VEXDREN-2710 file (C-alpha; in Angstrom, 1 decimal):
% VEXDREN-2710
k/r/px/py/pz
1/MET/111.0/109.1/85.3
2/LEU/110.0/107.8/88.8
3/HIS/107.2/109.5/90.7
4/GLY/108.4/108.1/94.0
5/PRO/111.1/106.0/95.6
6/PRO/111.7/102.5/94.4
7/LEU/109.6/99.7/96.0
8/PRO/111.3/97.5/98.6
9/ASP/112.5/94.1/97.4
10/ASP/109.9/92.3/99.5
11/ALA/107.0/94.3/98.0
12/PRO/104.2/92.3/96.5
13/LYS/104.4/91.5/92.8
14/HIS/102.6/94.1/90.6
15/THR/99.8/93.0/88.4
16/ILE/99.7/94.3/84.9
17/PHE/96.5/93.8/82.9
18/VAL/97.2/93.0/79.2
19/CYS/94.3/93.7/76.8
20/GLY/93.9/93.3/73.1
21/ASP/92.6/91.3/70.2
22/ASN/96.0/90.0/68.9
23/ALA/97.0/86.8/70.8
24/VAL/100.6/87.0/69.6
25/ALA/101.0/90.6/70.7
26/LYS/99.5/89.8/74.1
27/ARG/101.9/86.9/74.6
28/THR/104.8/89.2/73.7
29/VAL/103.7/91.9/76.1
30/SER/103.1/89.4/78.8
31/GLU/106.7/88.1/78.5
32/LEU/107.9/91.7/78.7
33/VAL/105.8/92.2/81.9
34/ARG/107.4/89.1/83.4
35/LEU/110.8/90.4/82.6
36/ILE/110.2/93.5/84.7
37/GLY/109.1/91.3/87.6
38/ALA/105.4/91.8/87.4
39/GLU/102.5/89.4/86.9
40/PRO/100.7/89.7/83.6
41/VAL/96.9/89.1/83.6
42/ASP/95.1/88.5/80.3
43/ALA/92.1/90.8/80.6
44/GLY/90.7/89.7/77.2
45/PRO/89.8/92.1/74.4
46/LEU/88.8/94.8/76.8
47/TYR/89.1/98.5/76.3
48/ALA/91.2/99.4/79.3
49/GLU/91.4/103.2/78.9
50/PRO/88.6/103.9/81.5
51/SER/90.5/102.1/84.3
52/GLY/93.7/104.1/83.4
53/MET/91.7/107.3/83.4
54/MET/90.3/106.4/86.9
55/LEU/93.9/105.7/88.2
56/VAL/95.1/109.1/86.9
57/HIS/92.1/110.8/88.5
58/LEU/92.7/109.1/91.9
59/ALA/96.5/109.8/91.8
60/TYR/96.5/113.4/90.8
61/LYS/93.0/114.8/91.3
62/GLN/92.1/113.0/94.5
63/GLY/95.7/113.3/95.9
64/PHE/96.6/109.6/96.2
65/GLY/99.9/110.3/94.4
66/GLY/101.8/108.5/91.6
67/ARG/102.3/105.3/93.5
68/ILE/98.7/104.1/93.1
69/GLY/97.7/101.2/91.0
70/SER/95.2/98.3/90.6
71/GLN/95.7/94.8/91.9
72/ARG/93.9/91.5/91.1
73/LEU/92.7/89.8/94.3
74/LYS/92.1/86.1/94.6
75/PHE/89.5/84.8/97.0
76/GLY/88.8/81.3/98.1
END
């Protein structure tokens, strides 16, 4: 179920952080992320639940809406 209208075709590519201790599983998930047109980022064996909880809080408790997400930025 979508929480908003589809993104335009020229929208920036989404970043999806992939975490876990199983290298084979992370490669499989990364390929699935590429298939949906997003960029996978190996975030290591991190526990990602806190960042997900923060996004839910910002989206629904702070009123940013369901179209909020996180993005990796490259500097330099």
